[in-house]
N, C-alpha and C positions, 0 to 999 in steps of 0.2 A: 268525533275526529280521531283518527288512528295515526300514530307515528311509527315509522320503521326506524329502529335504533340499532347502531353498532355498539355493543357493550365494550367497555375498555377492559377486555380480558383476552388472554391467549385462547383462541378457539380453533378447532379443527378447520383445515383449509376449505372443507365443503360447506361450513356454516357461514352465513352471510350476516343476517340481522334478525331481530325479533320485533314482533308487533306489540305495541302498548297503547292503551287508551289515554288520550290527552284530556285533562280536565278543561272544562269550558273557559275557566278564568286564565288559562295559560295561552300565550301567543307563541307558537313555535315556528321556526323556520329551519331549513336545511343547514346543518353545521352547528346548531345549538348544543351546548353541553347540558345534559339533563341527568337528574338522579332517578335511577330506576331500581325496582326490586328484582333481584336475581339470586335464586337459590337461597332464600331466607336471609339475604343481605341486601343492603342498599349500596349500589355502586354507581359510578358515572358512566355515561354513554354519550355517543354523538348521533344526532338525528340525521338519518339518511334522507328521508323525505316525509312529508305529511300528506295523508290521503283521506278523502271523504268516502269511506266505505262502511256499509253496515256490518255489524258483528256476524261472524260465520258460524254461529251456533256454539262457539266456545267462549269462555269467559277470559278476557284479557286482563293482565295486570295493569296498574295505573301508574303513570309517571308521577313522581313525588315532587319534583321541582325543577327549575331551570336556573342556570348560572348566568347572570346578566353581564358579567364583566369580560367574557371571552367567547368568541364565536369563530369557528373556522369558516373562512370565506369560500365561496363556490369553487374558485379555481384551486384553492388549497386542498379542500376535501376531494375534489376530482383527482388531484395529483396523488393523494394517498391511496385512492381506489385503484388508480392505474399502477402504482408501485406495488400494491398487493398482488395484482395480476402478474407483474413482471417477476416477482419473487415466489410465485406459486404459494401464497399464503392467504389467509382470510383477511379482509379489510380490518376486522376487529383486532387481530394480532398486530398488524402494522400500526394501527392507531394507538394500541396499548403501549407499544415501544416508543412512539413519537410524542404523544400528548400526555403531559403530566396532569394529575388530578388536582382540582382546586383545593387549597388548604382550608381547614375549618376556621382558622384564625390567621388571616393573611397578615404578614409582616414584611415590610420592606427593609432589607438589611443593606448597609453600605460597608464596603471593605476598604480599609486604609491601603493606599498604594504609593510606594515611593518610586518616583521616576528616576531612571538611570540613563546615562548619556548613550546616545547612538552616534558613534563617530566612525569615519572611514579615512584612510589615507587620502591626501589631497589629489593624488594621481588617479583616484577612482571616482572623483566627483563627476567627471564627464560621462562615465558609464551610467550612473544613476540618472542624471538629467536626460540623457538620450533615451533610456528605457521608459522613463516617466512620460516623456513626450510621445513615444511610440504607442504606449498603452492608451493614451488619451485619444488616439485616432482609431482604436480597434474595439470591437465588441467582445472579442476573445483572442487569447494569445498564450503561447508557452514561452517562458523566460528561463534560459539556462543561467541560473544564478549560482555562484560558487558555494555559498553556505547560507545558513539562517540569518547571519548578520547582514549580508548583502541583499538577500531577499526582503528582509524587514525594511532596509533603507529604501528599496524601491516602493514598497507599500506605503511607507510614511510619506515619501515624496509625492506619490499619486494622491493620497488623501489630503495632503496640504494644498495640492493644486485643485482638488475637487472636494471642497469642504462639505458640500450638501449631500454627499453620498450616504446611502444606508448600506452598510458593508458587512459581509460575512467572511471571516478569516478562519480557515481550517488548518490545523497542524496535527501531525500524526500521534504525538504523545503529550502527556501532561507536562513533562519537562520542557518540551518545545513551547507549549502554551505559556508557561511561566517565564521562559526566556524572552519571548516576544512581548508579552503583556506589559512588562515594565518599561519597554522601549517605545511604546506607542504614546509618546509624551503628550499630555493634555487631552487625549481622546476618550478617556474614561471607558474602556471597553467592558462590556458585559461578558462574563466568562462562564462557559458550560463545558465541563470535562467528563461528566458522568459520575463524579464523586459526590455531587450535590444530593441532598434529600429531595424527595418529590416536591415538597413545599418550596424549597429554594429554587428548584428548576422551573416550577410554574411561575413564580414571581419574576424570575429573570427573563423568561420567554415573553411573558406578558408585558414587562417593561420595555423590551426591545421592540415588540410589535406596536407599542403606543408611540414610539419616537418617529419623527419625520426623517431624522438622520442620526447615525451613530454606528457603533461597531459591536458586533457579536463575535467573540473569539472563542474557539473551542476545538475539541477533538471530533471524531466522527459522530458523537452524540448530537452536536450542534447542527449537523447536516439535516437531521430530522425535524429541527425546529423551523419548519417551513414558513416563510413570510413572502407573500407575493410582491411586496413593496421593496424587497431588497434590490439594489441597483447594481452592486458589484460583489463578486465572490472571488476570493483568493485562496488557493490551495498550496500550502508550503510542503516541500519534500513530497511531491505528488506521487512518486513511485513507491512510497513506503507501504509495506504490507499491513500496517496497523489501521489503515483506512478501511480494511475489509473486516466485517464482523463474521466470524466463523464458528463461534462457540454455541450459539443458540439462535432460534428463530426470533425475528426475521433475519436471515443471513444476507445483509445488504452491503454494498460497497459505496462508501460516502462519495467517492469520485463520480460514480455513475449517477448518484442522487443529485449532486449539484450540476452535473451536465444536463440532466433532464430539467432542472429548475431553469438553467440558462435557456433551454429551448422553449419551455412552456411560459416562463414569466419574462423573457427577454432581459434577464440580468447579465451584465458583463461577467465573463469568466476568464480568470487569469491563473494559470498553473505555473508554479516555479519549482525547479529542481536542478540538481547538479548536471543532469544529462537527459536527453530525450529518450523515449521508449518507442517501440513500434506502434503502440496505441496512440501516442502523441502525434507522430508524423502521419498516421492514418486520419486523425480527426482535424488536424490543423494544417491548412495550406502553407506553402513556403513563406508567404508574406507575413504569416502570424507566428513564425518561429524566430525568436529573438535570442541573441547571445550576449553575454557579459562583455566580451571583447578582449579579455586578456586572461592568462592562466600561468601556472608554474611551468618552468622548464622541465622537459621530460627526457629521460634516457631509457629506451626499451632494450633490455638485454635478452637476446635470443639464447636460451639454454641449450639449444641444439648446436649452435656455433661456439658458444663459450661454455664449455662443460665445467661443472664443479671440479675442485681439486681432487676429490675422491668420489667413488660411486654413491656413497651414502650421504654425501654432503648436501646441504640445502643452499649454500651460498657460492656465487660465482666470484672470480678474481676481481672483476670490476666493482662489485658491491663491497667486498672486503676492503679494497683500496680506498673507495670513496668514504667508507665509514671511518677508516683509520685517519684520513686527512681531517675529517670533522672533529674526531675525538682529540687529535693532537692540538687542534686550535681551541680546545675547551668547550666544544659544542656538544649537543645531545642528539641522539639518533632515535627515530621512531621506526621500528621494524614491524611491518604488518604481516601477520601470518594467521589467517582466519581458519585455522584447522587445529582442533584439539585431539582428534582421533587420528585415523589413518586414511589418507587419500586413496582413491581407487584408480590411479593411473599406473601404467606399466613403465618400467625403466630398465634398460640394458645395463647390467653391472659392469660390462666390459667397456662400452663406449658412451654410456649415459644417454643414449637415444631414447626418446619417448614416442611411441606410435601415434601418428596423427591421421585424420581422415583424408583419404585420397581425393575426396570430392571438394571439401571446403577447408582443409588444413586445420581443423579443430582437434584438440586433444581428445583421444578416444577414452571412454570410461570402461574399465575392466570389470566384467562380471565373472561368474564361475567358469564358464566355458567360452564366452563370446566377449567382443568389444563392441560398444555402440557409440555413435556420434550424437552428442546432445543437441546438435544444431539441425542436421539434415536426416538423422535417424538411420544412417547407413550402419549396417551390422557386418561384422567379420569375425571369424573364429580367432581365438587367441593363438598367435603364431608360436611355433616351436623354436624358431631361431630369429635373431635380430636381422632386420632387412638392411641395416647399415654395415654391420661387421660380421654377420653370420654367427655371432655368438649365441650360446644356448642359455645364458643366464638372464632371462627376462623375468623380473620379479615385480610384484606390486610395490609401489613406492609412495611415501607420504609421511614425512616427519611431523609429529605434533609440536605444539609451541614449546613444550618443556624440553624436548630434544634440541630444538633450535636454540633455546636459551643456553643450554649446556655447551653447544658448539660455539656460540658467541663468547661465552665465558672462557673457553679454552683458547680462543683466538686472541682475546683481549683480557688477560688474567688480572690486570690491575684496575679494571673498570667494573662499576656496579651495573649488573644486568638484572632486570626485573620483568616478570611476567604479569600482565594485566588481562584477566578475563573474568567471566562470571564467577568462577570458583576461586580465583586468586586475586586478592586485593593488590599485592605488590607495593612497590615504592614508586609513586608517581613522579618523583624527582630524580629517579635513577638516570645514569648517563645513557644507557641503552634500554629502551622500552620495547618489549615483545608483546604486541597487543592483537586482540581480535576486534571484531566490529563492536563488541561490548564497550570498549574504551570510547569509541566514537559516540555511542548512544548515552553513556553514563558519565563520562569525564570530559570529553572535548567541549570547551566553552567557546563558541564562535565570537562572543563579544569581549573576550579577554585576550591579551597578548600571550602567546604560547612560545616559550623559548626552545626552539628546535633548530638543528642545523642541517638535517637531512631526513627525508622519508624514503624508506626502502620497502617495496612490496615484494616479499620473498617468493611467494607463489601466487601470482595473479590469476592462474588458471583454476584456482579452487572452485569457483562457481560452476565450471565446466565439468567437474567430477560428478555432478548431479545429472540425472536423466530427466529433470524437469523441462518442460517446453520453454520455460523462461530462463534457461541457463545462460544464453548469450546476453539477454537483457540484464540479468543479474551481474554478469561480467562488466557490462557497460557502466552500470550504476556504481559498482565497486571501484573500478579504476578511476572514475571521475570523482568519486567521493574522497579518495585518498589524495588525488591530485589537488583537490580543493583545500585539503588540510595543509599541503605543502604551499599552496598559494597564499593562504592566510598567514603562514609563517615566513613568507618570502624566501623559500628554500627550494632546492631541486627535488624531483621525484624520480626515483629509479624503480623500474619494473622488470622483474624476472619472469619470463614466460616462455613456454614451448609453442605458443600460438602467436608468434611475433607479428605476422602480417595482419592478423585480426585485431590484436591489441593496438598496433600502430595506427591502423585506420580509425579505430574507435577514438583514439586520443587526438588524431590530426583533424578528423572531419566527423564530428559526432552526429550531425543530422543526416548526412549521406549513409553513415554506418547504420543508423536506426532504420533508414529506408531500405537498405539491403536486407536487414533482418525481417522487415515487414514483407518483402517479396519472398523470402524463404518461408515465412509462415503461410503465405498464400499457397505455396506449393504443397505444404504438409497439413492443410486444413486446421490451422491454429488460430487463436484470437489475434486480432479482432475480426478477421474474415469469417471465422466460425465462432459460434457461441457454445461454450462447453459448460455442462452442468454435471454435478456429482450427486448421485442418488445412493443412499444407504438403506438397507433393509435389516432391521435388528430383530433377531429371533434366536431363541436357544436351540432350535432345531436347524442345523446347517442345511439339510435337504430342503426344508420348507423355504428357507431364505433363498437358496439357489434357484428353486423353481420360480419364486416371485420375481427375482432379478432377471432371469432369462426371459420370462414372459414380457417384462417391461422392455427389454432390449428388442425383442421381436416386434413389439408394437411400434417402438420408436423408429426401427429400421424401415418402416413403411413410408417414412418421410424422405423425399428425394434428397440425396446427398448426406443422409445421416451416417454418423460414424460412432463406434463404441470402443472402449478400451477393454482389456481383459478384466474379468471379475476378480476382485481381491478381498481378502478377509479384513474385517475392521476390529482389531484388538480382541479377537475371539468372541465378539458379540454380534456378529452378523456379517453381511457381505456388502460390497460397494462396487459401483461401476460408473465410469465417466461417459456421458453421452454428448456428442457434438452435432450441431446442425448448422447450415449456412445461416448467417445472421438474419437474412430475410425470411427464413423458415421458422424463426423462434416461436412465433405465435402458435404454430402447429404443435410444437413440443410442449409449450405451456398448457395447451388444451388437454394434453395427455396427463400432465402433472396434476392439474387441478382436480382431476377425477380420482386421484389416488388417496387412500386413507393415510392418516398421520403416522402409521408405522413406517412409511417411506419418509426418510429425512432428506430434504432436497436443498441443494445449494445451486441456484440457477446461474451463477457467474464465478467460474474459477479460471486460473491462469490469465487474469485480466488486468494486471498491474499497470 
């Protein structure tokens, strides 16, 4: 008897499995974990299939043993094989990333856990009860939840109403996992964040698989701990980029992995975030798009109409006045300015006008000689004169957070102004905080009361200064994130923007705004209508790398509707190109990828948040 075995090793994408002789005293089935000799070592592998074929004139190595306490079921192993094809990787590499190796001395460890209270204002109780009831009637849904605290309340309410569920909860970061973990009162969640040793990970996955109901809570690592018996999956902060693995193979997206589990294993799938994305409104019909029901009051300040007091200023009169009122009453102000360097927008020094796209009114990004719209890709030469006042002083504009802090200190000389970003710890108790998104990720505690009197978004257009296809989506997530901070503090949210119509629509009607962006993506062959992949070819000889990439582009362009970006350099170590095909043509592109040697580094899903 011969067994085809996937070694738990990172193997080239062209390699599939190896044949081994199975001893007569071993009973093997597909999905068994077995010990196999591999290059003078004994490693673990997963049985692909068992066949009765005579030797082919070559001497095969013999399987050393089988692990009786863990077997991948047929549906689970088939899922990993399909995932390997979707990622253009060998099944062995995907299984190596997903399946921990059995420990030599298994130990079951328990971790002490102190439960912390999960409370909400009484005025929000109806929101939670309504959403829990709505989720109970659906197999999948998106919930626009203001923050981690409200999202966790919805999950706890759902699990209390459905106590027999076997549940997977994904959060983007280890900090989020820890914040949620202690609020799942009485549920004893099993935690997987990627920091565990192989032995700990194996024990925890095996423990979860052996339970009829329970909770597995973790980061994207937990998404690969596939269990066909999972009944419900929750994804917190679903748009966060941390769900995407980009550093090494297999380069997978945990959101796509759990979506496929929903479709293959019929698990309920619930995504929760501050705002919807085009990908959300593409996958979820209107009846499955649920909102919290209330949010912070918003004032959108159009910087075209209300120009700053001086051309180089970053603050409008309305913002300064609102800040002064709060400070006079002894309150604190959070100023959001997610820019440490220099922004790439233009501004007229005479009238403070910022050029916007004539097609969709989005702020244009300035390059060396041209301006480009990050939304509809319209390009125009940089004008010599201002279209509003005919002035000739059009200059790149964008104050960093240090300059903003100095301006605020000059406006309010008796007030403590502090900068909080990755490089500056600052004073978290200052009266005026000038923060980047780092503050939200590292310091904002959604389960504790935060004493703020006002949230001011100084330059909400910052995401639009990027030429990324997800620029408008990033804007949507950004303004709703900071609006949610204001909501948690029960204060107002002021937004300064040169794209007032776009920002106002996003804040007034989030779901229709996401649908508008989806239609724009259809026009410009962007995800989710198109599936885009990034291929890098690393070689010390630039000419050789260029020839290899150009040949790949020529081959891919034979697929109907295929698109490609310009070829770019990868940190001086090779070249890279983005290839896009209609989603229904993805299998044709994957067939090309699977034939490539491992010198080609492939990420089969980019721009897919």
